[in-house]
N, C-alpha and C positions, 0 to 999 in steps of 0.2 A: 155787511151783506149788500148785495146789489139792489138798489131801489128801481121800481118800475113805475111807468105811467101806463094808463089803459088808453088804447086808440080803437077806433071803430071804423069799419068800412062797410061795403054793401054785403060782404060775406060773414060778418060778425065782429068780435072783439079779440084783441091780442094785447099781451103785455110787452111793452117796449122799454128797454133800459132808459132810465132818465138822462143818462149821459149821451145817449144816441141822438143825432140830429136827424137821422132818417126815420122813417115812420112805418106804418102798418104794412103798406104794400111792398116796401123794400124788405121788411122782415119776412113776408111770405115768400118773396124771391129767393132770399138766403135759404129758406127751408127747402124750396123746391129745386133749387139749381146749384147743388154742391157738386159741380161737374169737374172743373179743371183747377179751381183755385186762382185762375187768372182774373184779375180785376181790370176795369176799363183803363185804357191808356190815358196818361195825363193830358196829352194833346186833345183827345176826344172829350175829356171832361171840360177842358178849356173852351172847346168849341160850343158845347151845350150851354155852359154857363154864360158865355158871351151872348148867345141867342136869347137866353132868359133876360139878361140885362137890356138888350135892345127891345124885346117885347114889352118889358115892364114900363120902359121909358115911354115907348110909343102909345101903349094903351092909357097911361096916364095923360099924355098930351091930348088923347081923343076922348077924355073923361069916361074911359071904360072901367078904370079902377081908380080909387083915390090916389092922389099924388103923394101923400105922406107914406102910404102903403108902398107905392112904387119906389120911393126913395129908400125905404128900408130893404126892399128886394135888391135894388141896385147896389146898395152898400154891402149886402151879404155876397153879391156877385163879385164885387170888388175884392173882398176879403179872401174869397176862395181863389180868385185869380192871382192873388198875392201869395198864395201858398197855404192858406189856412184850411182846416177841415178836410184836407185831402183824403184822410183815412175813412171818411164817412161814404165814400162811393165804392160800394162793396158788392155790387151784383156781378155774378160770374159772367164772363164773355158769352158762354153758351147759356142762352136764357130764353125767355118768351119771345116768340116770333114778333118781328117788327121793332122790338126794343122798348116795349112798354114799361118793362121793370126797371131798365136803366133810366128811362125818362122820368118815371115817378120818383126814383131815387133822387134825382136832380131837384124835382118839384118839392119834395118833402124836406130835403136839407135846407133849401132856400127859405121855405115857409117858416121852419122852425127857428133859423138863425134870424129871419126877419122879425119874428115874434119877440125874440130876446132883445133886439135893437129897439124896438118900441116899448120895451119894458114889461112884456107879457111872458107867459111860460110856454115852453115847448108843448106841442100837441093841442093848443087851443085854437082849432081850425075855424072857429067862428069868427075869429078876428082876422086871421090871414090863412087862407086855404091853399094847399098845394094844387087842387084841381080848379077851384073857382077863381082864384086870384093870380097865383104864380103862372098857371097854365091857361089863363083867359085867352080865348080866341085861338087856341092852339090844339094840336092833336099830335100824338106820337108819329102819326102818318106823315105830317109835314115837318116836324121838328128833327126827327132822326135823319132823314135823308139830307136835310139842310146842315145838320151837324157833321155828317160825313164829308159834305163838300167843304165846309169851313175847316174842319180838322185836316183834311187832305191838304188844303192851301197852306194852313199853318205848318204842317209837317214839311211840306216842300220848302217853304220859306225859311224855316228854322234849321233844317237838317240837310236835305238833299241838294239844294242849289248851292249853298256854301261849300259842301264837300266836293261836288262836281267842279266848282270853280277852282278850288284848291288842288284837285288832282291835275286838272288841265294845266295849271300853273307849274306844278312840279314836272309833269311830262314835257312841257315846253322847255323847261331848264335843262332836262336830260337831253332833249334833241339837240339843243345848242351845244352842250358839253361833249357829246359823242358825235358831233357832225362829221369829224374826219376819221372816224373809226370804220375801217373797211372789213367786212366779214363776209362769210359765205351765206348766201340766201338759201332757203330750203322750202322745197314744195313736196308734199307727200312724205315729209321727213327724210327726203333724199336731197343730195347736193343740188343747188340751183345757182344761178348766176349771182355775182357779188352784189352786196347792198351795203348801205351805210347804217350803222347801228343807230345813229342819230335820226335817220329817216324812219327807222321802225318806231321809235318813240314819238316822233312827229305824227305818224300815222296813228298812233294810239291817242294822242291829244286830239286829233280831228275826229276820230270815232266818238270821243267823249263830248266834243262840241256838237256833233250831230244829235246825240242823245239828249243833251240839254235843250236843244231847240225842239226836238220832237215832244219832250215831257212838257215844255212850256206851252206848246200848241194844244196838247191833250188837256192840260189843266184849265184852259179857257172854258171847257164844258162845266167846270165845278163853279163857275161864277154865276150861273143862272139858277135862282133859287125858287123852290116850290113853297116856300113858307108863305102862309096865308091861304094855302088850299084847304087847311083844317082837315076833317075826317076823310074825306073822299076826293078831295080836289075842287070842291064847289065853293069853298070859302064860307061855309056855314058857321054862324056865330062870330063872324069877324066884322069890324068896321069897314065900310067902303074904301076908306083911305089907308087901311092898316097895311096892305100888301106892299105898296110903294114905299110908305114911310119906314117900315121895318127893314126893307132892303137898303134904303138909304142910310138908316141908322147903323146897320151892320157894317156897311161900307166904311163909315166914319170910325167905327170902333176897331176894325180889323185892318183898314188900309187897302183892302182888296176892292177891285171894281165890280161890286155885286149889283145884280138887278133881278127883278122878278122874272121868272121863266115866261116864255111866250104862252105856255099852256100848263096851268098848275097841275092838272090831273096827270098829264104826260110826265111832268117832273117827279111826280109821286110814284108812278107805275114803273117807269124805265129805269134800270140801273146802268144804262149804257155809258153815262160819263164816268162811272167808277171802273167799268171794264176797259174803257178807253185809256184811262191813266195806268190801270194795272197792267195793261198789255204793253205800255210804253216802258214801265218799270221791268217787266219781264224781258223786253228787248235789251234794255241796259244790262240787266243782270247776265244775259247770255253772253254778250260781248265782253263784260267785265270778267267772267269766268274764263273765257278764252285768253284774254290778255294775262290773267293771273297764271294760266297754265303756261303761256309763252315764257313768262319770267321764270318760273320753276324749271322749265326745260333749259333755257339758257344758263341757268344757275346750276344745273346738275353736275354732280361730281362729288368732292373736288377733283378726284383722281380718275374716275371712270365715266365722267359725263362730259358735257360740252364745256361748262365752266367758262363761257364767253363774258358773263357778268358775275358779280358778287352781290347778292342781296344782303342788307345789313343784318347780322345775327342780333336777335332781340332777346333770346333766352336759350339755355342748353336744350339740345334736341333729343337726348336720349337718357333713360334712366340707367342704362348699362354700358353705352358706348361712349367713352370720354371724348371730348373734344368734337362731338357732332353737333352741327347747327342746321336746323331744318327751315324751309321757307314757310314759316308758320303764318305770317300775315296773308301771303297768297292762298295758303290752304283755308284760312278762315274765310276769305273772299269766296271761295268756291262753296263753302257751307251756307253762307248767307244767300248767295245766289240761287243755290238749290231751294232754299226756303222760299225765296220770292217767287220762283217759278211755280212751286207748290201752292203758294197762296193765290197766285194768278189763276191757277186751275180752279181752285175753290171758289173764287169770286165768279169765274165764268159760269160754273155750275149753279151757284146761288142766284145769279142774275136772271137765269131763265126760270127759276123756280117760283116766281110771283104768280098770283091769280087775280085776274079782274083789276080792281083798283089799288092793289097793294102788293108789295113784295115783302113777305114775312121774314126773309133771310138777311135783312139789313144788319142785325148785330154781327153776324159773321163777316159781312162785307166790310163793315166799319173797322173791325179789329185787324183784319187781314190787309186792308188797303193802307191804313195808317201805319201798321207795324212794318209793312214792306218799305214804306217810305223812310221810316226812321232807321231801321237796321241797315238799309242800303247807304243811307247818309252816313251813319256811324262807321260802317265798313270802309267806305270810299275815303273818308277822312283818315282813318288808320292806314290805308294803302298809301295815301299820299305822303303822310308824315313819317310813318314808321317803316316804310319800305322804299317807294319811289325816290324820296329825297335822298336816301343814303346808298343808292345803287352806284357801284363802280365797275370798271371794265378791265378785262385783260387784253390790252391792245395786241400784245404779240400773239396770243393764241387766236384771236379773231383774224389777223392777218395771215397766220399759217393756214387756217381753214380756208380762207379765201383764195390763197395762192395754190392750195392743193386740190381745189375742187375740180372734178372732171367736167363741171358744167361750164367752165371757161370755154370749152370747145364751142359753145353756142355762138361766141363771137366770130368764129371761123366760117360759119355757115354762108355768109354773103361772099366769102373769098374763095373757099375751096369746095362748097356744096355741102348738103346735109349728110349724104351718104358717106363721103370722105371724112367728114368730121366725126360720124359715128364710128367709123372704122378706126380712126385715130384714138377715140376715147376707149374702145375695147383693148387696143393694144396697150394703152397706157395702164389700164387696170390690170391687164394680164402680166405685163413686165415690169411695172413700176417706174418706167421711163416717163419723164415729163411730156406734156402735150407739145412744148416748144422743141424738145429734142426730136421727137418724132416728125413733126412737120418739117424741120430742117433736114433730117436724114432723108426724107422723101422728096425734098426739093420743092415742095409745094409753095413756100413763101421764103422770102429773105428775112434776116434778122431785124432789119430796119421795119419791115412790114409787120412782122410779129410784135415788135415792141409798140407799134402804134395800135394794133388791133387788141392786144392783151393788156392794155393800160388800165389797171384796176381803178385808178382814180376817175378816169373817163367812163368806164363801164358802170360804175356805181352812182354816178351822178344823175339825179332825177331832174328832168326837164319840168320847170314850173309853168303851169297854165296861168295866164293872165286872169285876175280876179275882176269881174264886172258887177 
């Protein structure tokens, strides 16, 4: 039979399984919020636990809590950060506003593990209290927005930045590999002037570089912390040195250049840093969707599509059609991108839903922002390694399309005029004659002139701008 301990809070008493490290407030949240079954993201837990380690250490240095108590709390933090007790963080993502339930889940688990470390029993909060000691000088109102900031920075560093670097590397390799592959360009999905396949991949790489730069810039907003603002941004119940010291300690623990926000109340109220980062993620998702669709289109076929490139087959594509392979990695990229766009919309709506000194929609913002970063990172890494790295090209087909494109007539504009060029294009389409044949029949240019003007190598060569 399951054994229980009795815990008490301001609302009364509850029986808690003795094996549980969470306490009564977490138990109430479990009962109240059986909404999705989605538990807090590991990165978000890491961020909150790191904050608790920093606050315990600083509060001990300032003689706000006993040093041996702080040491036990810090040890509990280290154990959790090393992977222990992860099953104890159990509050549904959709929970009490502002994140009080998740915050108390952190406080209770740390208090109960710290009690064990000092040789006491779980639930003996007279010795180490979730509220009075683990949470000394803190409030959900400043801890949760700080956890979102640090969690976002952790997710970017762990997942998205390495994935973007890897994708850029693979796109650059394909740009070099395909630098001499000439193909028809397309605008409006119609024939356009010739381009190099390598330049298309170089363009994709540059697009990703630009997004990496934008996300880095947006992420700077996350380095300004409201921790120390306490309940409403006034710093009530905190030591005068606490705010600066805890930011410095968190910088030491995380490696991020963290500092107190210029105005703690503003940092608590405004969700604009999260909106800023989320909008940068949405921007990245939109371009990634476009690139994935380009790859799918260029790989379409194999008999009835463009088939200019071959995406690496990674699994059978049909339960009924033998030999069919689908661009599944690119399709997955689209799904992830759509989800990130949806999360961005939810974050934007939640960000304007705060009133006065607090935004109570922070649990939603926390999950959607960090999850966006992590799924984008995972998806882009898969795109780099399972798709882009293995792309090959059909050089002959690319060249056939380039040589057969009616848009080659564009190169004749400066020599025979736009209207003459348009008339030649119409005749070519109607009769099947080549542009070259019609121009020669009409005596508009010589063979030598045509060879110079319709040089595909020259037409598809991009003029590089100098970098300053």
